[in-house]
Structure formats: C-alpha cells, structure tokens
N, C-alpha and C positions, 0 to 999 in steps of 0.2 A: 407586484410587478416582473416581470418576464428578461431573463436575462441570459445573455448570449453562451453555451457549452462548448469548446475548441480540445479537442487530444490532441497535444503530438505524436505528427510521424500519423496521423490518420483523416477522416473523412470525416471521423463522425464530427457534427455539429448539432447544438442539438439549442430547443427552448427550457429556463429551467426556471415556476416560480419560485419566489424571496422565501415561501411557506411551505421548501418540500425542499429535499435533497437529491443531492445530486444521479445520485442511484438512482432514486425513483423515476426520478425527469429521463433520465438514461431505455433504466426496464423497458426491454419490446421491443427496445428499434436495431431493426435488420444490421446499422452498421453500426452498433454494439464495444465498442471495445474497452470496456472498465469490463471486470468479473463477476460476477453477482456473485459471494457469499452467504452469511446465516444471516445480513442487511438485521445487524444490531449494535457494531461497532467490537465485537468478538471473536472472528476468527480474523480480520488480518487481508483474507479474499481482493479485497476493493480496493486491496493503496494505490497513492494515488501521490503530485508532485503536484503543488500550488505553482505553477511558475509568471502567474500575474489573480491579479484579482483582488477582491476582498471576500470574507467572509466570514460564518459562524459557525460552532462545529456544538456536536452533539458528547454524553458521552459513551468513550471507545474505551477499549481493555488497556492497561497501558502496559504488559507483558505483547502487544500489537504491534501500540502506536506507546515508544516511549517519549521522554521530556527531547534527546535527542531529534528523534521526529520528527516536531512537534517542531525546533528550532529552525531544520531545516523546509520545513513546510512539508512536510511529509506525512498523511494523515487515513484516514477512511477515507470514503467516500459515502458509506452509505448515511455515518457524518457531517457528511459537512453540505449552504445552504448556503447559495450565493450572495452578500452584499453588491454585488459589481457584475458584473462578466470575467467572465475565469476561464485560464488558459491552464487547462492539466497536463500530469505526463502521469499515463497511467504505466504502476511496476507492479504490481502484484501477489501476490506473495514474497515475504521475504524468510527466510530463513533466521525473525530475530532482531536482524539486523537493519536500521538503516542506510547506513552507505560499506561496501563489498569492501571486504581481506582486504587488505594489502596482505603480497607477499609474504612479504614477514610472518604475517597476524597469519596469516594461511598455516602456510610449514610448520611455526609455532603447533595449531591446534592441532593436522594432523602427527605431527609424530609426540606430541603432546598424547591421543589418543590411543598412537598405535604404541605405545611403549607401557603405553598401563592397559592391556588386550591382555587379557593372558597369553600364548601362544597358541598356536593347533598344529600345531607340527607337535612330532617325539612318538608316545607311546601312554596311555588309559591310564590312567591313574585305579 
C-alpha cells in the first residue's frame, strides 16, 4: 500500500510504500527536502518530526534520537516507515538535542565552557 508523504514548508509531496523508509522513497527527487546522510540510523542528518500520521520505526542511534526526541515524535527518516499518510517537519542534524536550549541554558552552557578553558591571553609558559 502507498502512503502520501508531505513536508511542512515545502512543495515536497511523494508516495511511499509501507515497506520502504521515507528517506528511500524521497531519494532522487528534485524537490527533496530531507537531508540524506548515512541511511543507517546513525548520523542524525535526516531528522524529522512527525506532525501527523502513524508509522513504525527501525533501530536508531540513541545518541541521535534520545527517548526525549521520540516522545516528541522526532525520528530519523531513514528508519521511518509509514503505516498511514504522514505530514513531516524536516529538522536536520541538531547538536544532540531535540529541543532548542532556553536562553538560561544557553548562557549557562557558554559560561561553563568559557570558564573551564584556559585563557588565551598572557605570556606563554
């Protein structure tokens, strides 16, 4: 059975069989809007969020798709197999996060990084 796949903010719309991944169905199309990486669930380049529809998932790297990601329907298109029509949002590679950092988290992470690194000024030892 074929299912219709649409990508938010894109003219991309294509058919995907129930026995193939969304990424495989999209590959080679001129209006491809999902980035293609390793195709084996390990790099996170093809990260998408499922906005509507039902699906099954193959094995994905926990480093790229955490339990928090999965709870927000954020998955890898190379491991996403539709069981109905799907509407997706292409996210691409994120720095190991499923949600953007809050301003407070961003400031804290930058402050921690800069205070833990040696100063580049001064005289060499």
